[in-house]
BABAMAR-609251 format. One record per atom (N, C-alpha, C, CB): x, y, z; residue number from 1; atom name. Coordinates in pm, 1 decimal. Atoms other than C-alpha are relative to their C-alpha. Glycine has a CB too. Example, Ala and Ser with C-alpha at 12.3 -4.5 7.8 and 13.67 -1.06 7.14 Angstrom:
BEGIN
<r px="89.0" py="-119.0" pz="0.0" n="1" atom="N"/>
<r px="1230.0" py="-450.0" pz="780.0" n="1" atom="CA"/>
<r px="90.0" py="120.0" pz="0.0" n="1" atom="C"/>
<r px="-99.2" py="2.7" pz="124.6" n="1" atom="CB"/>
<r px="-82.0" py="-119.0" pz="-6.0" n="2" atom="N"/>
<r px="1367.0" py="-106.0" pz="714.0" n="2" atom="CA"/>
<r px="-77.0" py="109.0" pz="73.0" n="2" atom="C"/>
<r px="41.4" py="46.2" pz="-141.5" n="2" atom="CB"/>
END
This chain:
BEGIN
<r px="120.1" py="-53.0" pz="111.1" n="1" atom="N"/>
<r px="706.6" py="2872.1" pz="6601.3" n="1" atom="CA"/>
<r px="-67.1" py="-110.1" pz="-26.4" n="1" atom="C"/>
<r px="47.4" py="64.7" pz="-146.8" n="1" atom="CB"/>
<r px="59.0" py="137.0" pz="65.1" n="2" atom="N"/>
<r px="500.2" py="2649.6" pz="6488.7" n="2" atom="CA"/>
<r px="-88.8" py="41.1" pz="-174.2" n="2" atom="C"/>
<r px="-140.2" py="-73.7" pz="142.4" n="2" atom="CB"/>
<r px="95.3" py="-49.6" pz="147.5" n="3" atom="N"/>
<r px="370.4" py="2647.4" pz="6081.1" n="3" atom="CA"/>
<r px="-91.5" py="-71.1" pz="1.8" n="3" atom="C"/>
<r px="55.8" py="-13.0" pz="-150.5" n="3" atom="CB"/>
<r px="156.0" py="61.5" pz="20.6" n="4" atom="N"/>
<r px="88.5" py="2460.8" pz="6168.4" n="4" atom="CA"/>
<r px="-82.7" py="62.0" pz="81.7" n="4" atom="C"/>
<r px="-22.1" py="-152.7" pz="30.2" n="4" atom="CB"/>
<r px="81.2" py="-127.2" pz="-46.4" n="5" atom="N"/>
<r px="-238.3" py="2677.3" pz="6227.4" n="5" atom="CA"/>
<r px="-95.0" py="-76.9" pz="7.4" n="5" atom="C"/>
<r px="-21.0" py="135.9" pz="-84.5" n="5" atom="CB"/>
<r px="-15.3" py="-60.2" pz="-110.1" n="6" atom="N"/>
<r px="-399.5" py="2593.4" pz="6469.6" n="6" atom="CA"/>
<r px="151.3" py="-82.9" pz="73.0" n="6" atom="C"/>
<r px="-152.1" py="-11.6" pz="83.7" n="6" atom="CB"/>
<r px="-119.2" py="99.6" pz="-19.0" n="7" atom="N"/>
<r px="-91.5" py="2452.4" pz="6675.4" n="7" atom="CA"/>
<r px="-25.0" py="-106.6" pz="73.9" n="7" atom="C"/>
<r px="112.3" py="55.3" pz="59.4" n="7" atom="CB"/>
<r px="47.2" py="102.5" pz="-51.5" n="8" atom="N"/>
<r px="-56.4" py="2136.0" pz="6762.0" n="8" atom="CA"/>
<r px="-2.3" py="-43.7" pz="187.8" n="8" atom="C"/>
<r px="73.4" py="-85.7" pz="-82.8" n="8" atom="CB"/>
<r px="-46.3" py="-1.5" pz="-167.5" n="9" atom="N"/>
<r px="36.9" py="2204.3" pz="7164.5" n="9" atom="CA"/>
<r px="-207.6" py="12.2" pz="33.1" n="9" atom="C"/>
<r px="150.2" py="205.7" pz="72.1" n="9" atom="CB"/>
<r px="165.5" py="-35.0" pz="-27.9" n="10" atom="N"/>
<r px="-351.2" py="2369.9" pz="7169.2" n="10" atom="CA"/>
<r px="-95.9" py="-109.8" pz="-23.5" n="10" atom="C"/>
<r px="-55.2" py="117.6" pz="-96.9" n="10" atom="CB"/>
<r px="62.6" py="112.4" pz="22.1" n="11" atom="N"/>
<r px="-472.7" py="2085.4" pz="6978.1" n="11" atom="CA"/>
<r px="-24.6" py="-132.6" pz="115.9" n="11" atom="C"/>
<r px="70.9" py="-37.7" pz="-107.5" n="11" atom="CB"/>
<r px="3.9" py="140.8" pz="-67.3" n="12" atom="N"/>
<r px="-373.3" py="1814.7" pz="7197.3" n="12" atom="CA"/>
<r px="-76.9" py="37.6" pz="145.7" n="12" atom="C"/>
<r px="173.7" py="-73.4" pz="23.4" n="12" atom="CB"/>
<r px="91.3" py="-37.6" pz="-117.6" n="13" atom="N"/>
<r px="-530.0" py="2029.3" pz="7531.3" n="13" atom="CA"/>
<r px="-130.3" py="-59.9" pz="-1.5" n="13" atom="C"/>
<r px="-22.2" py="143.8" pz="7.1" n="13" atom="CB"/>
<r px="157.1" py="46.3" pz="56.6" n="14" atom="N"/>
<r px="-882.0" py="1984.4" pz="7357.1" n="14" atom="CA"/>
<r px="28.2" py="-189.0" pz="0.8" n="14" atom="C"/>
<r px="-42.0" py="84.4" pz="-213.2" n="14" atom="CB"/>
<r px="40.4" py="141.3" pz="48.1" n="15" atom="N"/>
<r px="-809.3" py="1632.9" pz="7349.2" n="15" atom="CA"/>
<r px="72.4" py="-52.5" pz="137.4" n="15" atom="C"/>
<r px="65.8" py="-64.1" pz="-173.6" n="15" atom="CB"/>
<r px="-30.9" py="51.7" pz="-136.0" n="16" atom="N"/>
<r px="-650.6" py="1523.1" pz="7701.6" n="16" atom="CA"/>
<r px="154.7" py="-17.9" pz="-25.7" n="16" atom="C"/>
<r px="-88.0" py="-146.9" pz="47.7" n="16" atom="CB"/>
<r px="-158.3" py="80.4" pz="27.3" n="17" atom="N"/>
<r px="-280.2" py="1516.5" pz="7567.4" n="17" atom="CA"/>
<r px="-19.6" py="-112.2" pz="-45.5" n="17" atom="C"/>
<r px="97.1" py="-30.0" pz="121.6" n="17" atom="CB"/>
<r px="26.6" py="144.5" pz="69.7" n="18" atom="N"/>
<r px="-367.9" py="1229.1" pz="7380.5" n="18" atom="CA"/>
<r px="6.7" py="2.0" pz="-149.7" n="18" atom="C"/>
<r px="-145.4" py="-57.3" pz="36.2" n="18" atom="CB"/>
<r px="-57.8" py="-44.5" pz="161.7" n="19" atom="N"/>
<r px="-238.8" py="1239.1" pz="7011.8" n="19" atom="CA"/>
<r px="-88.9" py="-97.8" pz="-69.0" n="19" atom="C"/>
<r px="191.0" py="-28.8" pz="-44.7" n="19" atom="CB"/>
<r px="110.0" py="123.2" pz="56.3" n="20" atom="N"/>
<r px="-481.2" py="925.6" pz="6933.9" n="20" atom="CA"/>
<r px="-106.5" py="42.6" pz="10.2" n="20" atom="C"/>
<r px="-11.6" py="-134.6" pz="66.3" n="20" atom="CB"/>
<r px="97.1" py="-49.1" pz="-11.4" n="21" atom="N"/>
<r px="-754.4" py="1076.4" pz="7064.4" n="21" atom="CA"/>
<r px="-17.3" py="79.8" pz="-88.3" n="21" atom="C"/>
<r px="-15.2" py="35.9" pz="94.3" n="21" atom="CB"/>
<r px="17.5" py="-97.6" pz="100.0" n="22" atom="N"/>
<r px="-727.3" py="1352.6" pz="6854.1" n="22" atom="CA"/>
<r px="9.3" py="16.8" pz="-140.8" n="22" atom="C"/>
<r px="55.3" py="66.0" pz="26.3" n="22" atom="CB"/>
<r px="39.6" py="17.6" pz="104.7" n="23" atom="N"/>
<r px="-684.5" py="1203.2" pz="6555.1" n="23" atom="CA"/>
<r px="-146.5" py="-76.6" pz="-25.6" n="23" atom="C"/>
<r px="100.7" py="-52.2" pz="-48.3" n="23" atom="CB"/>
<r px="121.4" py="77.6" pz="3.1" n="24" atom="N"/>
<r px="-979.8" py="991.2" pz="6635.0" n="24" atom="CA"/>
<r px="-124.7" py="114.8" pz="-34.9" n="24" atom="C"/>
<r px="-19.4" py="-83.7" pz="154.6" n="24" atom="CB"/>
<r px="155.1" py="-104.0" pz="-0.8" n="25" atom="N"/>
<r px="-1195.8" py="1335.0" pz="6688.8" n="25" atom="CA"/>
<r px="-16.5" py="69.1" pz="-136.6" n="25" atom="C"/>
<r px="4.0" py="145.2" pz="126.7" n="25" atom="CB"/>
<r px="-79.8" py="-75.4" pz="124.8" n="26" atom="N"/>
<r px="-1035.7" py="1480.4" pz="6394.4" n="26" atom="CA"/>
<r px="-40.0" py="-53.6" pz="-113.6" n="26" atom="C"/>
<r px="155.9" py="-10.1" pz="-2.2" n="26" atom="CB"/>
<r px="61.1" py="38.6" pz="115.3" n="27" atom="N"/>
<r px="-1081.3" py="1244.0" pz="6142.0" n="27" atom="CA"/>
<r px="-181.6" py="-47.5" pz="-14.4" n="27" atom="C"/>
<r px="92.1" py="-113.2" pz="-33.6" n="27" atom="CB"/>
<r px="188.8" py="12.7" pz="-4.9" n="28" atom="N"/>
<r px="-1481.8" py="1143.9" pz="6249.5" n="28" atom="CA"/>
<r px="-24.3" py="114.3" pz="-60.4" n="28" atom="C"/>
<r px="-95.3" py="-1.9" pz="162.9" n="28" atom="CB"/>
<r px="83.3" py="-128.4" pz="44.4" n="29" atom="N"/>
<r px="-1557.9" py="1515.8" pz="6221.1" n="29" atom="CA"/>
<r px="46.0" py="40.9" pz="-150.5" n="29" atom="C"/>
<r px="29.8" py="135.8" pz="110.4" n="29" atom="CB"/>
<r px="-13.4" py="-30.9" pz="105.2" n="30" atom="N"/>
<r px="-1333.8" py="1532.8" pz="5899.4" n="30" atom="CA"/>
<r px="-121.5" py="-98.8" pz="-97.7" n="30" atom="C"/>
<r px="151.5" py="-11.1" pz="-21.1" n="30" atom="CB"/>
<r px="89.9" py="59.4" pz="84.0" n="31" atom="N"/>
<r px="-1555.0" py="1238.7" pz="5764.2" n="31" atom="CA"/>
<r px="-102.7" py="79.5" pz="-28.5" n="31" atom="C"/>
<r px="-44.2" py="-112.1" pz="44.8" n="31" atom="CB"/>
<r px="149.9" py="-69.3" pz="61.7" n="32" atom="N"/>
<r px="-1892.4" py="1434.9" pz="5820.6" n="32" atom="CA"/>
<r px="12.0" py="106.9" pz="-58.4" n="32" atom="C"/>
<r px="-106.4" py="36.9" pz="94.7" n="32" atom="CB"/>
<r px="-18.2" py="-130.1" pz="119.7" n="33" atom="N"/>
<r px="-1732.0" py="1760.9" pz="5651.1" n="33" atom="CA"/>
<r px="-37.4" py="-37.7" pz="-144.2" n="33" atom="C"/>
<r px="166.2" py="53.0" pz="-14.4" n="33" atom="CB"/>
<r px="-77.5" py="64.1" pz="95.0" n="34" atom="N"/>
<r px="-1601.9" py="1532.6" pz="5381.7" n="34" atom="CA"/>
<r px="-171.1" py="-17.8" pz="-66.7" n="34" atom="C"/>
<r px="121.4" py="-151.8" pz="54.0" n="34" atom="CB"/>
<r px="74.8" py="50.7" pz="54.8" n="35" atom="N"/>
<r px="-1943.0" py="1357.8" pz="5332.3" n="35" atom="CA"/>
<r px="-121.4" py="152.5" pz="-36.5" n="35" atom="C"/>
<r px="-36.3" py="-134.1" pz="91.0" n="35" atom="CB"/>
<r px="53.6" py="-137.9" pz="27.0" n="36" atom="N"/>
<r px="-2159.2" py="1705.5" pz="5352.3" n="36" atom="CA"/>
<r px="48.6" py="80.5" pz="-109.7" n="36" atom="C"/>
<r px="18.6" py="76.6" pz="108.1" n="36" atom="CB"/>
<r px="-14.8" py="-32.8" pz="66.0" n="37" atom="N"/>
<r px="-1925.4" py="1843.6" pz="5122.0" n="37" atom="CA"/>
<r px="-54.9" py="-59.8" pz="-138.3" n="37" atom="C"/>
<r px="87.5" py="18.1" pz="31.9" n="37" atom="CB"/>
<r px="27.0" py="48.4" pz="111.3" n="38" atom="N"/>
<r px="-2003.0" py="1601.4" pz="4885.6" n="38" atom="CA"/>
<r px="-169.8" py="1.4" pz="-54.1" n="38" atom="C"/>
<r px="60.3" py="-129.9" pz="14.2" n="38" atom="CB"/>
<r px="124.3" py="6.3" pz="55.3" n="39" atom="N"/>
<r px="-2372.0" py="1601.6" pz="4896.6" n="39" atom="CA"/>
<r px="-15.0" py="135.2" pz="-50.3" n="39" atom="C"/>
<r px="-107.8" py="-45.0" pz="94.1" n="39" atom="CB"/>
<r px="61.1" py="-136.8" pz="23.1" n="40" atom="N"/>
<r px="-2350.8" py="2000.9" pz="4854.2" n="40" atom="CA"/>
<r px="100.9" py="-28.5" pz="-144.2" n="40" atom="C"/>
<r px="29.5" py="157.9" pz="135.1" n="40" atom="CB"/>
<r px="-42.6" py="-11.6" pz="133.3" n="41" atom="N"/>
<r px="-2100.1" py="1910.0" pz="4533.5" n="41" atom="CA"/>
<r px="-117.0" py="-15.0" pz="-59.5" n="41" atom="C"/>
<r px="103.1" py="-91.0" pz="-47.8" n="41" atom="CB"/>
<r px="83.9" py="-23.7" pz="111.5" n="42" atom="N"/>
<r px="-2346.6" py="1739.7" pz="4383.9" n="42" atom="CA"/>
<r px="-152.0" py="53.4" pz="-28.0" n="42" atom="C"/>
<r px="3.8" py="-100.3" pz="-43.1" n="42" atom="CB"/>
<r px="67.3" py="-91.2" pz="55.5" n="43" atom="N"/>
<r px="-2594.0" py="1955.2" pz="4439.8" n="43" atom="CA"/>
<r px="-8.0" py="105.7" pz="-77.8" n="43" atom="C"/>
<r px="-26.7" py="22.6" pz="47.7" n="43" atom="CB"/>
<r px="-51.7" py="-67.9" pz="93.1" n="44" atom="N"/>
<r px="-2427.8" py="2192.8" pz="4278.2" n="44" atom="CA"/>
<r px="-10.8" py="-32.9" pz="-118.5" n="44" atom="C"/>
<r px="99.9" py="14.7" pz="16.9" n="44" atom="CB"/>
<r px="-8.3" py="92.4" pz="135.1" n="45" atom="N"/>
<r px="-2315.6" py="1975.1" pz="4015.2" n="45" atom="CA"/>
<r px="-133.3" py="25.8" pz="-91.0" n="45" atom="C"/>
<r px="7.4" py="-175.7" pz="43.0" n="45" atom="CB"/>
<r px="174.7" py="21.7" pz="43.7" n="46" atom="N"/>
<r px="-2724.8" py="1921.5" pz="3962.2" n="46" atom="CA"/>
<r px="-38.1" py="113.5" pz="-39.6" n="46" atom="C"/>
<r px="-112.6" py="-43.1" pz="117.1" n="46" atom="CB"/>
<r px="62.2" py="-136.6" pz="31.4" n="47" atom="N"/>
<r px="-2783.5" py="2323.0" pz="3948.8" n="47" atom="CA"/>
<r px="90.9" py="47.3" pz="-82.2" n="47" atom="C"/>
<r px="-27.6" py="98.5" pz="116.1" n="47" atom="CB"/>
<r px="-118.5" py="-64.2" pz="101.9" n="48" atom="N"/>
<r px="-2456.1" py="2343.8" pz="3717.3" n="48" atom="CA"/>
<r px="23.2" py="121.7" pz="68.4" n="48" atom="C"/>
<r px="-43.1" py="31.7" pz="-170.2" n="48" atom="CB"/>
<r px="-28.0" py="-122.9" pz="-100.2" n="49" atom="N"/>
<r px="-2381.4" py="2628.8" pz="4001.2" n="49" atom="CA"/>
<r px="179.9" py="29.9" pz="-21.9" n="49" atom="C"/>
<r px="-48.3" py="-55.0" pz="192.9" n="49" atom="CB"/>
<r px="-137.8" py="-43.8" pz="-6.9" n="50" atom="N"/>
<r px="-2005.1" py="2741.5" pz="3922.5" n="50" atom="CA"/>
<r px="62.3" py="56.4" pz="140.7" n="50" atom="C"/>
<r px="10.9" py="104.8" pz="-101.6" n="50" atom="CB"/>
<r px="-36.5" py="-53.7" pz="-88.9" n="51" atom="N"/>
<r px="-1998.2" py="2948.6" pz="4194.4" n="51" atom="CA"/>
<r px="33.2" py="-84.3" pz="162.0" n="51" atom="C"/>
<r px="-91.5" py="93.3" pz="-8.7" n="51" atom="CB"/>
<r px="-10.8" py="63.0" pz="-109.7" n="52" atom="N"/>
<r px="-2096.3" py="2709.1" pz="4472.8" n="52" atom="CA"/>
<r px="112.6" py="-119.1" pz="-10.7" n="52" atom="C"/>
<r px="-134.9" py="-44.0" pz="34.3" n="52" atom="CB"/>
<r px="-104.4" py="89.7" pz="23.4" n="53" atom="N"/>
<r px="-1865.6" py="2437.9" pz="4286.1" n="53" atom="CA"/>
<r px="137.7" py="76.5" pz="58.9" n="53" atom="C"/>
<r px="5.3" py="-37.7" pz="-163.8" n="53" atom="CB"/>
<r px="-125.3" py="-48.9" pz="11.4" n="54" atom="N"/>
<r px="-1542.0" py="2680.5" pz="4348.8" n="54" atom="CA"/>
<r px="-9.2" py="1.9" pz="124.1" n="54" atom="C"/>
<r px="40.6" py="116.7" pz="-77.6" n="54" atom="CB"/>
<r px="1.8" py="-26.9" pz="-105.7" n="55" atom="N"/>
<r px="-1661.9" py="2765.2" pz="4692.3" n="55" atom="CA"/>
<r px="33.6" py="-154.7" pz="112.5" n="55" atom="C"/>
<r px="-132.1" py="77.2" pz="2.9" n="55" atom="CB"/>
<r px="-62.5" py="158.9" pz="-85.0" n="56" atom="N"/>
<r px="-1622.1" py="2368.3" pz="4802.4" n="56" atom="CA"/>
<r px="155.7" py="-48.8" pz="-28.5" n="56" atom="C"/>
<r px="-99.2" py="-151.3" pz="-62.6" n="56" atom="CB"/>
<r px="-124.5" py="113.8" pz="-7.2" n="57" atom="N"/>
<r px="-1305.1" py="2313.2" pz="4640.3" n="57" atom="CA"/>
<r px="144.0" py="72.8" pz="115.7" n="57" atom="C"/>
<r px="72.8" py="-26.1" pz="-206.9" n="57" atom="CB"/>
<r px="-83.5" py="-84.0" pz="-67.6" n="58" atom="N"/>
<r px="-1122.5" py="2561.5" pz="4875.3" n="58" atom="CA"/>
<r px="96.5" py="-53.8" pz="132.1" n="58" atom="C"/>
<r px="-90.5" py="103.1" pz="40.3" n="58" atom="CB"/>
<r px="-31.4" py="120.8" pz="-140.4" n="59" atom="N"/>
<r px="-1059.3" py="2353.7" pz="5214.4" n="59" atom="CA"/>
<r px="20.3" py="-111.8" pz="17.3" n="59" atom="C"/>
<r px="-72.6" py="-21.6" pz="76.5" n="59" atom="CB"/>
<r px="-4.9" py="103.9" pz="-7.8" n="60" atom="N"/>
<r px="-979.3" py="2050.1" pz="5324.3" n="60" atom="CA"/>
<r px="-37.4" py="-41.5" pz="79.4" n="60" atom="C"/>
<r px="69.1" py="-32.6" pz="-14.6" n="60" atom="CB"/>
<r px="89.2" py="71.8" pz="-88.5" n="61" atom="N"/>
<r px="-1202.6" py="1838.8" pz="5569.1" n="61" atom="CA"/>
<r px="102.5" py="12.8" pz="124.5" n="61" atom="C"/>
<r px="-47.4" py="-165.2" pz="-53.3" n="61" atom="CB"/>
<r px="-90.9" py="42.5" pz="-102.8" n="62" atom="N"/>
<r px="-891.9" py="1774.5" pz="5796.5" n="62" atom="CA"/>
<r px="-2.6" py="155.4" pz="77.6" n="62" atom="C"/>
<r px="165.4" py="-65.6" pz="-65.2" n="62" atom="CB"/>
<r px="-8.7" py="-144.7" pz="-56.1" n="63" atom="N"/>
<r px="-816.3" py="2158.2" pz="5822.2" n="63" atom="CA"/>
<r px="-113.9" py="31.2" pz="91.8" n="63" atom="C"/>
<r px="-0.8" py="107.2" pz="-115.4" n="63" atom="CB"/>
<r px="122.0" py="-38.0" pz="-29.5" n="64" atom="N"/>
<r px="-1159.0" py="2233.3" pz="5851.0" n="64" atom="CA"/>
<r px="-22.8" py="-65.7" pz="157.1" n="64" atom="C"/>
<r px="-103.1" py="-50.6" pz="-120.0" n="64" atom="CB"/>
<r px="17.9" py="23.7" pz="-80.6" n="65" atom="N"/>
<r px="-1193.1" py="2004.1" pz="6126.0" n="65" atom="CA"/>
<r px="100.4" py="-12.3" pz="149.6" n="65" atom="C"/>
<r px="-49.6" py="-69.7" pz="-50.3" n="65" atom="CB"/>
<r px="-131.6" py="-14.5" pz="-141.4" n="66" atom="N"/>
<r px="-827.4" py="2034.3" pz="6326.3" n="66" atom="CA"/>
<r px="-50.1" py="204.5" pz="47.8" n="66" atom="C"/>
<r px="266.3" py="-24.4" pz="-106.7" n="66" atom="CB"/>
<r px="14.0" py="-137.2" pz="-8.6" n="67" atom="N"/>
<r px="-988.0" py="2447.2" pz="6330.4" n="67" atom="CA"/>
<r px="-113.0" py="-8.1" pz="79.0" n="67" atom="C"/>
<r px="-10.4" py="81.4" pz="-128.8" n="67" atom="CB"/>
<r px="104.6" py="44.1" pz="-120.8" n="68" atom="N"/>
<r px="-1326.6" py="2339.7" pz="6490.4" n="68" atom="CA"/>
<r px="45.1" py="22.5" pz="155.3" n="68" atom="C"/>
<r px="-28.1" py="-163.8" pz="-13.3" n="68" atom="CB"/>
<r px="-72.3" py="-6.8" pz="-152.7" n="69" atom="N"/>
<r px="-1138.5" py="2175.4" pz="6778.4" n="69" atom="CA"/>
<r px="62.2" py="79.6" pz="60.1" n="69" atom="C"/>
<r px="75.9" py="-69.2" pz="23.2" n="69" atom="CB"/>
<r px="-51.1" py="-148.7" pz="-79.7" n="70" atom="N"/>
<r px="-960.8" py="2480.5" pz="6867.8" n="70" atom="CA"/>
<r px="-44.7" py="77.0" pz="28.3" n="70" atom="C"/>
<r px="64.5" py="72.0" pz="-31.6" n="70" atom="CB"/>
<r px="105.9" py="-78.3" pz="-18.2" n="71" atom="N"/>
<r px="-1264.2" py="2673.7" pz="6860.4" n="71" atom="CA"/>
<r px="-60.0" py="-74.8" pz="108.6" n="71" atom="C"/>
<r px="-85.1" py="24.4" pz="-121.9" n="71" atom="CB"/>
<r px="107.2" py="75.6" pz="-97.8" n="72" atom="N"/>
<r px="-1412.0" py="2422.5" pz="7112.3" n="72" atom="CA"/>
<r px="-154.6" py="20.4" pz="-64.8" n="72" atom="C"/>
<r px="5.9" py="74.6" pz="171.6" n="72" atom="CB"/>
<r px="139.8" py="8.7" pz="52.1" n="73" atom="N"/>
<r px="-1688.5" py="2396.1" pz="6824.3" n="73" atom="CA"/>
<r px="4.8" py="-173.3" pz="22.1" n="73" atom="C"/>
<r px="-28.3" py="72.3" pz="-182.9" n="73" atom="CB"/>
<r px="-6.1" py="143.1" pz="2.7" n="74" atom="N"/>
<r px="-1594.9" py="1997.4" pz="6837.6" n="74" atom="CA"/>
<r px="81.6" py="-70.4" pz="133.9" n="74" atom="C"/>
<r px="71.9" py="-37.3" pz="-139.5" n="74" atom="CB"/>
<r px="-80.6" py="54.4" pz="-141.1" n="75" atom="N"/>
<r px="-1511.1" py="1769.1" pz="7152.6" n="75" atom="CA"/>
<r px="-41.3" py="-83.2" pz="15.0" n="75" atom="C"/>
<r px="4.5" py="55.2" pz="124.3" n="75" atom="CB"/>
<r px="78.6" py="146.5" pz="-35.9" n="76" atom="N"/>
<r px="-1625.9" py="1432.4" pz="7266.7" n="76" atom="CA"/>
<r px="-38.5" py="-37.2" pz="114.2" n="76" atom="C"/>
<r px="65.7" py="-107.3" pz="-25.7" n="76" atom="CB"/>
<r px="68.1" py="51.8" pz="-77.1" n="77" atom="N"/>
<r px="-1790.5" py="1256.3" pz="7521.2" n="77" atom="CA"/>
<r px="89.0" py="-99.2" pz="142.2" n="77" atom="C"/>
<r px="-88.3" py="-72.2" pz="-99.4" n="77" atom="CB"/>
<r px="-97.5" py="112.2" pz="-35.2" n="78" atom="N"/>
<r px="-1513.5" py="1088.9" pz="7764.4" n="78" atom="CA"/>
<r px="-53.4" py="-114.0" pz="15.4" n="78" atom="C"/>
<r px="70.8" py="17.6" pz="111.3" n="78" atom="CB"/>
<r px="73.8" py="108.1" pz="-33.8" n="79" atom="N"/>
<r px="-1738.9" py="849.8" pz="7918.7" n="79" atom="CA"/>
<r px="-42.7" py="-90.3" pz="-123.3" n="79" atom="C"/>
<r px="-114.2" py="48.9" pz="74.0" n="79" atom="CB"/>
<r px="39.9" py="66.7" pz="156.1" n="80" atom="N"/>
<r px="-1914.0" py="754.2" pz="7570.5" n="80" atom="CA"/>
<r px="140.7" py="-53.9" pz="-74.8" n="80" atom="C"/>
<r px="-78.8" py="136.5" pz="-115.4" n="80" atom="CB"/>
<r px="-115.4" py="110.6" pz="33.2" n="81" atom="N"/>
<r px="-1571.6" py="685.7" pz="7440.8" n="81" atom="CA"/>
<r px="77.0" py="-62.4" pz="76.8" n="81" atom="C"/>
<r px="85.4" py="37.5" pz="-68.2" n="81" atom="CB"/>
<r px="-75.7" py="63.9" pz="-78.9" n="82" atom="N"/>
<r px="-1413.6" py="510.7" pz="7682.9" n="82" atom="CA"/>
<r px="-130.8" py="-129.3" pz="-20.4" n="82" atom="C"/>
<r px="46.6" py="84.6" pz="161.6" n="82" atom="CB"/>
<r px="19.7" py="116.3" pz="19.2" n="83" atom="N"/>
<r px="-1710.6" py="269.7" pz="7699.0" n="83" atom="CA"/>
<r px="-18.0" py="-82.3" pz="-190.6" n="83" atom="C"/>
<r px="-121.6" py="-1.7" pz="94.9" n="83" atom="CB"/>
<r px="-21.6" py="68.8" pz="138.8" n="84" atom="N"/>
<r px="-1705.0" py="222.6" pz="7290.0" n="84" atom="CA"/>
<r px="146.5" py="-78.3" pz="-5.4" n="84" atom="C"/>
<r px="-5.8" py="121.2" pz="-124.7" n="84" atom="CB"/>
<r px="-111.4" py="77.0" pz="28.5" n="85" atom="N"/>
<r px="-1362.3" py="165.6" pz="7322.4" n="85" atom="CA"/>
<r px="8.8" py="-155.5" pz="96.4" n="85" atom="C"/>
<r px="127.6" py="104.3" pz="28.5" n="85" atom="CB"/>
<r px="5.4" py="157.4" pz="-77.5" n="86" atom="N"/>
<r px="-1386.3" py="-140.2" pz="7599.2" n="86" atom="CA"/>
<r px="-77.6" py="-66.9" pz="-66.6" n="86" atom="C"/>
<r px="-52.3" py="-16.1" pz="149.1" n="86" atom="CB"/>
<r px="44.1" py="97.5" pz="61.6" n="87" atom="N"/>
<r px="-1631.0" py="-259.8" pz="7364.7" n="87" atom="CA"/>
<r px="22.0" py="-69.6" pz="-137.2" n="87" atom="C"/>
<r px="-89.9" py="25.5" pz="8.9" n="87" atom="CB"/>
<r px="-22.6" py="10.4" pz="119.0" n="88" atom="N"/>
<r px="-1454.5" py="-271.5" pz="7081.8" n="88" atom="CA"/>
<r px="79.3" py="-139.0" pz="46.1" n="88" atom="C"/>
<r px="69.1" py="130.3" pz="-78.9" n="88" atom="CB"/>
<r px="-53.7" py="100.2" pz="-29.3" n="89" atom="N"/>
<r px="-1318.2" py="-635.2" pz="7044.1" n="89" atom="CA"/>
<r px="156.7" py="9.6" pz="-41.1" n="89" atom="C"/>
<r px="-76.5" py="-101.6" pz="-55.6" n="89" atom="CB"/>
<r px="-157.2" py="13.6" pz="-29.4" n="90" atom="N"/>
<r px="-924.3" py="-711.3" pz="7100.0" n="90" atom="CA"/>
<r px="68.9" py="-48.4" pz="-121.7" n="90" atom="C"/>
<r px="34.1" py="-104.9" pz="121.3" n="90" atom="CB"/>
END
């Protein structure tokens, strides 16, 4: 039984069983989510809407990213990923 939801095995299947690739995909998506949440929080504070602020505080960006990966809502282009990796300095 896995305490983590979604199970790590399901997530690894989505990333060709490469835990480093999974980490890269999840962290990039979590950054995107965090940026979106920050903009929404700033907007809510400007509007002084307590309901909007409370809604934003409920979930962690990395948890949302992992759930999106498990639902196949987030993926990667393998060819583009390999090209970017090859272009990085050693």
